[in-house]
C-alpha positions as CSV (number, residue, x, y, z in Angstrom):
1,X,29.1,-133.6,-33.1
2,X,26.4,-131.0,-32.2
3,X,23.8,-131.8,-29.6
4,X,21.1,-130.3,-31.9
5,X,18.6,-133.1,-32.8
6,X,17.9,-134.2,-36.3
7,X,14.5,-133.2,-37.6
8,X,14.8,-133.7,-41.3
9,X,16.5,-136.4,-43.5
10,X,17.1,-135.5,-47.1
11,X,17.6,-138.6,-49.1
12,X,18.7,-139.0,-52.7
13,X,16.7,-141.4,-54.9
14,X,18.6,-143.3,-57.6
15,X,21.5,-145.1,-56.0
16,X,20.6,-144.2,-52.5
17,X,17.0,-145.3,-51.9
18,X,16.3,-146.7,-55.3
19,X,18.6,-149.4,-56.9
20,X,20.1,-147.9,-60.1
21,X,21.2,-151.1,-61.7
22,X,22.9,-149.1,-64.5
23,X,19.6,-147.6,-65.6
24,X,21.1,-144.0,-65.8
25,X,24.0,-145.1,-68.0
26,X,21.6,-147.2,-70.2
27,X,19.4,-144.2,-70.7
28,X,22.4,-142.0,-71.3
29,X,23.6,-144.2,-74.2
30,X,20.3,-143.5,-76.0
31,X,20.4,-139.8,-75.2
32,X,24.0,-139.4,-76.3
33,X,23.2,-140.9,-79.7
34,X,20.2,-138.7,-80.0
35,X,22.4,-135.7,-79.2
36,X,24.8,-136.5,-82.0
37,X,27.7,-138.0,-80.0
38,X,29.3,-140.8,-82.0
39,X,28.3,-144.3,-80.8
40,X,32.0,-145.2,-80.1
41,X,35.3,-143.5,-79.8
42,X,37.0,-141.0,-77.6
43,X,34.2,-138.5,-77.5
44,X,31.7,-141.1,-76.4
45,X,34.1,-142.4,-73.8
46,X,34.7,-138.9,-72.4
47,X,31.0,-138.2,-72.3
48,X,30.2,-141.5,-70.5
49,X,33.0,-140.8,-67.9
50,X,31.6,-137.3,-67.4
51,X,28.2,-138.7,-66.7
52,X,29.7,-141.1,-64.1
53,X,31.7,-138.3,-62.5
54,X,28.7,-135.9,-62.3
55,X,26.1,-138.5,-61.1
56,X,23.6,-136.8,-58.9
57,X,23.6,-133.5,-60.8
58,X,20.6,-132.2,-62.9
59,X,20.6,-134.1,-66.1
60,X,19.8,-131.1,-68.3
61,X,22.9,-129.4,-66.9
62,X,25.0,-132.4,-67.8
63,X,23.8,-132.4,-71.4
64,X,24.4,-128.7,-71.7
65,X,28.0,-129.2,-70.7
66,X,28.5,-132.2,-73.0
67,X,26.8,-130.7,-76.1
68,X,27.4,-127.0,-75.8
69,X,24.2,-126.2,-77.5
70,X,20.8,-125.6,-75.8
71,X,18.7,-127.2,-78.5
72,X,20.8,-130.3,-78.7
73,X,20.9,-130.5,-74.9
74,X,17.2,-130.2,-74.6
75,X,16.7,-132.9,-77.3
76,X,19.2,-135.2,-75.6
77,X,17.6,-134.6,-72.2
78,X,14.1,-135.6,-73.6
79,X,15.6,-138.7,-75.1
80,X,17.2,-139.5,-71.8
81,X,13.9,-139.1,-69.9
82,X,12.0,-141.1,-72.5
83,X,14.5,-144.0,-72.3
84,X,14.6,-143.9,-68.4
85,X,10.8,-143.7,-68.2
86,X,10.6,-146.8,-70.5
87,X,13.0,-148.7,-68.2
88,X,10.8,-147.7,-65.2
89,X,7.7,-148.9,-67.0
90,X,9.3,-152.2,-67.8
91,X,9.7,-152.8,-64.1
92,X,13.5,-152.2,-63.7
93,X,13.1,-149.8,-60.8
94,X,13.5,-151.5,-57.4
95,X,14.0,-150.1,-53.9
96,X,17.4,-150.4,-52.3
97,X,17.1,-153.3,-49.8
98,X,15.8,-151.9,-46.5
99,X,15.0,-148.4,-47.9
100,X,11.3,-148.5,-47.2
101,X,11.9,-149.8,-43.7
102,X,14.5,-147.1,-43.0
103,X,12.2,-144.3,-44.2
104,X,9.4,-145.7,-42.1
105,X,11.6,-145.8,-39.0
106,X,12.7,-142.2,-39.5
107,X,9.2,-140.9,-39.9
108,X,7.9,-143.0,-37.0
109,X,10.6,-141.3,-34.8
110,X,9.4,-137.9,-35.8
111,X,12.0,-137.2,-38.5
112,X,10.6,-135.7,-41.7
113,X,11.9,-137.2,-44.9
114,X,12.5,-135.5,-48.2
115,X,13.4,-137.5,-51.3
116,X,15.4,-135.6,-53.9
117,X,16.6,-136.3,-57.4
118,X,18.5,-134.9,-60.4
119,X,15.7,-136.2,-62.7
120,X,12.9,-134.0,-64.1
121,X,9.8,-133.7,-62.0
122,X,7.8,-135.9,-64.5
123,X,10.4,-138.7,-64.3
124,X,10.5,-138.4,-60.5
125,X,6.7,-138.8,-60.4
126,X,6.8,-141.8,-62.7
127,X,9.6,-143.4,-60.6
128,X,7.6,-142.9,-57.4
129,X,4.5,-144.3,-58.9
130,X,6.3,-147.4,-60.3
131,X,7.7,-148.1,-56.8
132,X,4.4,-147.5,-55.1
133,X,6.1,-144.7,-53.1
134,X,3.7,-141.8,-53.8
135,X,3.1,-141.3,-50.1
136,X,6.4,-142.7,-48.7
137,X,8.0,-139.3,-47.8
138,X,6.9,-135.9,-46.5
139,X,8.3,-134.2,-49.6
140,X,9.8,-135.1,-53.0
141,X,11.8,-132.6,-55.1
142,X,13.3,-132.4,-58.5
143,X,15.7,-129.5,-59.4
144,X,13.0,-127.6,-61.3
145,X,10.9,-127.6,-58.1
146,X,13.7,-126.2,-55.9
147,X,15.8,-123.9,-58.1
148,X,19.1,-125.5,-59.1
149,X,20.2,-129.1,-58.9
150,X,23.2,-130.5,-57.0
151,X,26.0,-129.7,-56.2
152,X,24.1,-126.5,-55.3
153,X,22.3,-126.6,-51.9
154,X,18.9,-125.7,-53.3
155,X,17.2,-129.1,-52.9
156,X,18.2,-129.4,-49.3
157,X,17.4,-125.8,-48.5
158,X,14.0,-126.0,-50.3
159,X,13.2,-129.1,-48.1
160,X,14.1,-127.1,-45.0
161,X,11.8,-124.2,-46.0
162,X,8.8,-126.3,-47.2
163,X,8.9,-128.6,-44.2
164,X,9.4,-125.7,-41.8
165,X,12.6,-127.0,-40.2
166,X,14.0,-124.3,-37.8
167,X,17.7,-124.8,-38.3
168,X,19.9,-126.3,-41.1
169,X,21.8,-128.1,-38.3
170,X,18.7,-130.2,-37.8
171,X,19.2,-131.8,-41.2
172,X,20.9,-135.0,-42.2
173,X,21.7,-135.7,-45.8
174,X,22.4,-139.0,-47.6
175,X,23.5,-139.6,-51.2
176,X,25.6,-141.9,-53.3
177,X,27.6,-139.2,-55.1
178,X,30.2,-136.5,-54.4
179,X,27.6,-134.0,-55.6
180,X,25.2,-135.1,-53.0
181,X,27.8,-134.6,-50.3
182,X,28.9,-131.2,-51.6
183,X,25.2,-130.0,-51.7
184,X,24.7,-131.2,-48.1
185,X,27.8,-129.3,-46.9
186,X,26.8,-126.2,-48.8
187,X,23.4,-126.3,-47.1
188,X,24.9,-126.5,-43.7
189,X,23.5,-129.9,-42.7
190,X,24.8,-131.4,-39.5
191,X,25.2,-134.9,-41.0
192,X,26.3,-135.3,-44.6
193,X,26.7,-138.9,-45.4
194,X,27.7,-140.9,-48.4
195,X,26.3,-144.4,-49.1
196,X,28.1,-147.2,-51.0
197,X,25.0,-148.5,-52.8
198,X,25.3,-146.3,-55.8
199,X,27.5,-144.5,-58.4
200,X,30.5,-143.5,-56.4
201,X,32.9,-145.6,-54.3
202,X,34.4,-144.7,-50.9
203,X,37.3,-142.9,-52.5
204,X,35.1,-140.7,-54.7
205,X,32.8,-140.0,-51.8
206,X,35.7,-139.4,-49.4
207,X,37.1,-136.7,-51.7
208,X,34.0,-134.6,-50.9
209,X,34.6,-135.0,-47.2
210,X,31.4,-136.5,-45.9
211,X,30.8,-136.6,-42.2
212,X,30.1,-140.4,-42.5
213,X,30.2,-143.1,-45.1
214,X,27.6,-145.9,-44.7
215,X,26.9,-149.1,-46.4
216,X,23.3,-148.4,-47.0
217,X,20.3,-146.2,-46.1
218,X,19.5,-148.6,-43.3
219,X,22.8,-147.9,-41.6
220,X,22.1,-144.2,-42.2
221,X,18.8,-144.4,-40.3
222,X,20.6,-146.1,-37.4
223,X,23.1,-143.2,-37.4
224,X,20.4,-140.6,-37.4
225,X,17.9,-142.0,-34.9
226,X,20.1,-141.6,-31.8
227,X,20.3,-137.9,-32.7
228,X,16.5,-137.4,-32.7
């Protein structure tokens, strides 16, 4: 392990700092129907599995792959956002236990915190507002605000640039999917950890070769703080 201190923590939102509770899959079912995928049968099953496998990636990119048509993908993506936004408005969004405290501990120790997501910027803002998290982090980013979504490194690298971090090795990344882990590695982060609170299990995370697997964001904060 490098002796370079950690100055930035890049944390995923849904499944990592925000309890998902199956909201993404519930919104997907609405979007898949809107996009013209049969409500039951092999095509629907394959689409649902693809969504699970690609959790953490930009949602519009997922719908482009599934539907193979830009207009249908955009329509399905809007349906997804509307369904997810409605679930947020109904009070289904909750913080992962200990997430607020972990973020506060990191920032109090001088570590900047960026929250990132595969959702659109508007859904991201609604989610933050519903949680009362408007000011919880130093930066929040959606793919449209960074370039490309995961598994590309853009969200991490945009955080480095905007928060004026000197070295990518001063970065620690945490996410609940293999895409989060791959994006962290591609960005050159020193710590690239997977958490077991979200979409992917230890085997799925392990396939992406994280530097660590933790049980929660609280354990991640304890991992990072000795490196400050």
